Residue, then its C-alpha position, 0 to 999 in steps of 0.5 A: m612748172k610744178r613738176i620741174a620745181l618738184i624735180a629740182i627740190s628732190l635733186v637738191g635734197c638728194a645732193l644734200g643727203a649725199m653730202a651729209q654722209k661721213f666717210a673715213l679711212v683706217d690703215m689696218e696694216y698700220v694699226l696691226k703693226n703697232i700692236p705688239a701682241y699682234e706682232i708676237a702672235n704673227e711671229q709665233v704663227n710664222q715659226m710654227s709654219l716654218r717648223w711644219q713646212k720642214e716636216v712636210d719637206v723631209l717626208a717629200e724628200e724621203a719619197d723623192k729619194m726612194y723614187k730615185d733609188y727605185q729608178s736606178n735599181m729598177v732593172f735589177l728588181t723582180d716584178e714583185q720587188k718593183q710592186k713592193r717599192e712602188k707601194e712604199i713610195t706611194a705610201k710615203e708620198k701619200a703621208a707627205a700629202e696628208l701631213r701637208q693637208k693636216y698642217f696647211g689645209p683649209e681647216g688645218d693646224l695653221f688656220v686654227l693656230r692663226q685664228k686662236l692667236m690673231e682673232p681676239i686681237q682683230d676683234e679688239v681692233y674692229n670694236a675700236v674702229k666701230a667705237v671711233s665710227e660711232e663717236r665721230g658719226f661716220q657712216c662708212i669706214f674703208d680699209r686703206a691697206s686692203s683697197a687697191d681702188i683708193i688712189f688718193a685720200s686726204p690724211r684728214i680722214d685717216i682715223s688709224n691713230e685714233v683707233l690705236a689711241k682707243l686701244g691704248y697705243s698712242k702714236 
């Protein structure tokens, strides 16, 4: 009997402990879109990305043109001329691949630029989310924008506008 009572008390205690946890949602996509500095930084990153992509495309097109010219003139070339052209084409393709890696690789210029422009804004948003969480006593805050698992959530637990207000952008 004591054992059953002890189990019942512990189950009630666990249930009350689980109910005491407070959760909230924040839509980071919504928050970031409402911060003008983030939109400006995002536009700068996109402009540079397009410019760099054009540079890479020009080199790749030159290599492709060189290869097509080589194929059409191959019958008229000596073995020595063929080797020379093949080396030139390979060098041009390699230059295009290296440029692509330099701009768009894992540690490339685009990554560095994005980090330089956007990371301070993202850190500021994170600190605002953390401050709202501490003020309101939330144990966990989920990002509604990046979680495909959230099918429905009450708008009452969405703190996106509070985060914007904490950052100085009222909605």
